[in-house]
Structures are given as C-alpha cells and as structure tokens.
N, C-alpha and C positions, 0 to 999 in steps of 0.2 A: 391254512397257514403252513402246516407241515409240508404240504406238496410244494408250495412256493419256496420254502426254505431249502428243500431238497434240490429243487431246480437251481437255486442260487449257488448251492454247494457244488453242483456239477459245473456251473459256469466259472466260479471264482475260487473254489476250494473251501474247506471246512474252517469256520472260525473257532478260536479257542473259547470265546464267550459271546453271548448276545445280551446287550443292555436292554432291559425291559422297563417301561414306564410304571407299571403297576406292581404291587407287591405280590407275593406268592398266593395270597388268597384270591387274586383276580386272574391268575394264569390257569389255563385248563390243565387238568391232570394228564391228558394225553400229550400236550406239548411238553410238560415237565418230564414225563416218562421218555418221550422221544429224545429230548436233549440229553438226558442221563445216558440212554443207550448209545447216543452218538458221541458221548464224552465232550459235550458242550456245556459250559457253565452258564446258567441264567443269572445275570447280575441285575439286581433291582435298584432303581434310584431311590433315595430317601424321600419320604413324603415332604412336599414343599420345596424340593431342590431340583427344579427343572434344568438348572445349569449342568447337572450331572449327565444330562442327555441333550446337550446343546445342539448337536447336529440335527436331531429330529425335531426339536423345538423350532429351530430356524426353518427347516423344511416345511413344517406344519404352518407356520406363519406365512411363508411364501405361497403355499398351496391355497390357503384360505384367501389371501389377498389377490392372487392372480387367477384363481379358478372358482373356488366355491362361492365367494361373494359376488361373482359376476354372472351367475346363471340361476335360473329357476328350472328345476328338472321336472320333466313330464313323467319319467319312469326311472327305474333302476338302470335299464338298458341305456337310456339317454345319459344318465350320470356317468355310467361306465364308458360310454363312447367319448364323451367330453374329457373324462379323466385320461383316457388313453391318448387322445390328441394332445392334451396339455403336457403329459409326461414325455411324449416324443419331442416336443418343442423344448421342454425343460432340459432334456438330456442331450439333444442333438444340435440345437440352434441357439438357445439362450446363453449369453455370456455370463459366467460366474466370476465375481470379483475375487473370491477366495482362491481361485486357481489361475489367476493371471488374465482374467477377462475372456476366457475361451469356454466353450461348452464341454461338459464332461467327456463326451464321445471323442473329441479332439485330443484330450489328455490321454485317454486310453489308447488311441491310435499311436501316440508318440512314445508310449512305453514299450 
C-alpha cells in the first residue's frame, strides 16, 4: 500500500489528507507511521456513513457490477490480469457522466 501511495505522490503530488473507510483500529501501524512522517492526515469516515467517502463507494459499486460479478477467477494472477484490463478501459475508454461523458484520461490530457 505504501509503495503504491508513494508512486501516486510522484505522479500527482502529495495530498494533505487521505480518507479511509475503516477506523484507526483497522489501519496498519506502518501506514499510520508513514502518513505521519509524510505529514499526511488520515481521515476516517464515521461508522455507517459511507456517503463520507462517496467517490470510492461509487467506484466500488461500478467495479463490482462491471468486473467482479462478471467473472469467475481461476487464480490471483487471473483476477489481477482482468482487473488491469478493466482499469485500463475504465480510465481510458469508458465515458464518465460526472465529467461530461468523457474518460478520465481525456480530462487529464485537456488540463
């Protein structure tokens, strides 16, 4: 997780905060220490308040409906391969109504 976050920071810059679904009892001590060292606040949603993290809830629903529910995986590698293919289409080809009916990649290219 930390490796992925560091890569994202290199690509997009460091966030001031990261919204987390689970409370501090479910977050690894290593992630908490890393966030503190990086001066990134971990913000936890309140239990039973998924709307406090609406973007990820929406993404999770889309991933479940468009990818997870459509496949039976033979192995972890098979699941990872299908996830990678789906994410590429999701970010590069699939129109998103919340950003004017274009894929996120097109929006980034326009900035």
